[in-house]
C-alpha positions in Angstrom: -75.3 25.8 -57.4 -76.8 29.4 -58.3 -75.6 31.3 -61.3 -73.8 34.3 -60.2 -74.9 37.8 -61.3 -73.9 39.3 -64.2 -71.2 42.0 -63.5 -72.3 44.8 -65.6 -70.1 46.5 -67.7 -68.6 50.3 -67.1 -66.9 52.7 -63.9 -69.1 52.6 -61.1 -68.9 56.5 -59.9 -72.0 56.5 -57.3 -73.8 54.4 -54.9 -76.2 56.2 -52.7 -79.9 57.5 -52.4 -81.2 60.2 -53.7 -85.0 60.7 -52.8 -86.9 64.0 -54.1 -90.0 66.2 -53.9 -91.8 68.1 -56.7 -94.2 69.9 -54.9 -96.7 71.8 -57.8 -100.0 75.2 -57.3 -102.2 72.5 -59.9 -101.3 69.5 -61.9 -99.7 69.9 -64.7 -98.8 73.8 -63.2 -95.8 75.2 -62.3 -93.5 74.2 -60.1 -93.2 75.3 -57.0 -90.6 73.6 -54.9 -87.7 70.8 -56.2 -85.6 69.9 -53.5 -83.1 66.5 -53.5 -81.4 65.0 -50.8 -78.6 63.1 -51.7 -77.1 60.0 -49.2 -73.7 59.0 -50.8 -72.4 56.0 -49.5 -69.6 55.9 -52.6 -68.6 58.6 -55.1 -65.0 59.6 -56.5 -65.4 62.0 -53.9 -66.0 60.0 -50.6 -69.2 59.3 -49.1 -71.7 62.4 -47.5 -74.8 63.6 -47.9 -76.2 67.2 -49.9 -79.6 69.1 -50.5 -80.5 70.9 -53.7 -83.4 73.1 -52.8 -85.4 75.6 -54.3 -88.5 77.1 -53.1 -90.3 80.2 -52.4 -89.0 79.2 -49.5 -85.5 80.0 -50.3 -86.9 83.8 -52.6 -86.9 80.8 -55.7 -83.1 80.9 -55.6 -80.5 77.5 -55.3 -79.4 76.4 -51.8 -77.0 73.4 -51.4 -76.3 72.0 -48.3 -73.5 69.4 -47.2 -71.4 67.5 -44.8 -69.2 67.7 -47.9 -68.5 70.2 -50.1 -66.1 68.8 -52.5 -68.3 66.0 -52.9 -71.0 68.5 -53.9 -69.3 70.6 -56.4 -68.1 66.9 -57.9 -72.1 66.2 -58.4 -72.4 69.4 -59.8 -69.9 68.4 -62.6 -71.4 64.9 -63.4 -74.7 63.6 -62.2 -77.0 65.9 -60.4 -75.6 68.8 -62.9 -76.7 66.7 -65.4 -79.9 65.9 -64.0 -80.4 69.8 -63.4 -78.3 72.1 -65.5 -79.6 74.7 -62.8 -77.8 73.3 -59.9 -74.4 73.0 -61.6 -73.9 76.6 -61.2 -70.6 77.0 -59.0 -71.1 80.6 -57.8 -73.9 79.0 -55.7 -72.3 78.1 -51.9 -72.3 75.6 -50.5 -74.0 75.4 -46.7 -72.7 73.3 -43.6 -75.5 71.0 -42.5 -76.1 67.9 -40.6 -78.4 64.9 -42.1 -80.4 62.9 -40.1 -83.4 60.3 -41.3 -85.9 58.1 -39.7 -89.2 56.1 -40.3 -89.9 53.3 -42.6 -90.1 53.0 -46.5 -94.1 51.0 -45.5 -95.6 54.6 -44.3 -93.6 57.7 -44.1 -90.2 58.7 -44.6 -88.5 61.5 -43.2 -85.1 63.5 -43.5 -84.0 66.1 -41.4 -81.1 68.7 -42.5 -79.9 71.0 -40.1 -77.5 73.9 -41.4 -76.2 76.9 -39.0 -79.9 79.0 -39.3 -82.1 76.4 -41.2 -83.9 73.5 -40.8 -85.5 71.4 -43.6 -87.4 68.5 -42.8 -88.8 66.6 -45.8 -91.2 63.9 -45.0 -93.0 61.5 -47.4 -96.3 59.7 -46.7 -98.4 56.9 -48.3 -95.7 55.1 -50.1 -96.9 52.9 -53.1 -95.0 50.1 -54.3 -91.6 50.2 -55.4 -89.8 49.9 -59.0 -86.7 49.1 -60.5 -85.7 52.1 -62.5 -83.0 51.0 -65.1 -81.1 53.1 -67.6 -78.5 50.9 -69.8 -77.0 53.2 -72.1 -74.1 55.2 -70.8 -73.0 57.0 -74.3 -75.4 59.5 -75.0 -73.7 62.9 -75.2 -76.4 64.4 -73.2 -76.5 61.6 -70.2 -73.6 60.2 -70.7 -74.2 57.5 -67.6 -76.4 54.3 -66.6 -78.3 54.7 -63.3 -80.5 51.9 -61.6 -82.4 52.6 -58.9 -85.0 51.0 -56.6 -88.3 54.0 -56.3 -90.7 53.9 -54.0 -93.3 57.0 -54.9 -95.2 58.8 -52.3 -99.1 59.5 -52.7 -98.3 62.6 -50.3 -95.2 65.0 -49.3 -94.6 67.8 -47.1 -91.6 70.0 -46.8 -90.9 72.4 -44.0 -88.1 75.7 -43.4 -87.6 76.4 -40.2 -91.2 75.6 -39.7 -93.0 77.1 -42.5 -94.6 74.6 -44.8 -93.9 74.7 -49.3 -97.0 75.6 -51.2 -98.1 73.0 -53.5 -98.4 69.3 -53.6 -97.3 66.0 -55.1 -99.3 65.0 -58.0 -99.6 61.7 -60.2 -97.4 61.2 -63.0 -96.3 58.5 -65.9 -93.0 56.9 -66.0 -92.5 54.8 -68.9 -95.8 53.5 -68.8 -96.4 53.1 -65.1 -98.0 55.5 -62.3 -95.7 57.2 -60.5 -95.6 60.4 -58.5 -94.0 64.0 -58.0 -92.4 62.7 -55.1 -90.2 59.7 -54.7 -87.4 57.6 -52.3 -84.8 56.9 -54.7 -82.9 54.2 -52.8 -80.2 51.4 -53.9 -79.1 54.0 -56.6 -76.3 53.5 -58.9 -74.5 55.5 -61.6 -72.0 54.1 -63.7 -69.7 55.5 -66.5 -67.9 53.7 -69.6 
C-alpha cells in the first residue's frame, strides 16, 4: 500500500487561481498594464472572484472588480496586499462584476470580467510547460505566508477594456533560474499561515 502524503504545517487561508498579465512597453522597460484575476474556492471570507487592474485603459489608476466585496477587503489585508502594497489601499472602490472563463491550458485561456459599464477580457496564448512553485517560509515579516501553485507561463497575452486593447506585451523573465514570462496562469494556488 502506498504511503499517504505528508501534511504541511500551518493553516490554509486561501485556495484558488490567480492568473496575471504584466505588459511592458519594451523589454526591461515600463510596466504599462498590471492585472491579476482571482478565482477563490476557499478563503476566510468565502468563495468568489476578484480582478485587480491598473493600466493606461484605467487612466493608470487601480480598479477592483468582484462578486464578493468582503473577500476583496480581506485579500487586500492579506495576500494581495502583500504581493502589491498599492492594491492594499481600502479607498479603492469595489465594482460589482460577473466572471466567466473558457479555453484550455494547452493553447489559450480567456477570462471575461463583465461590470455594469465595462467588459474586460484577458487572454493568454502559446502556453509553455507548467512548473510547480513553492515557498515553505511562513515567518518572514514581509512575507508571512507560505504558497504553492502550478504556474503555466504564456508567450503572448492580450487585455481589452470595452474592446480597446491595452498597449505593451509580455516578455521573458527568470523565475529562480527557470525560464518564465510576465504573464501566466496560476492554478491550484494554496496560501497558508502559521
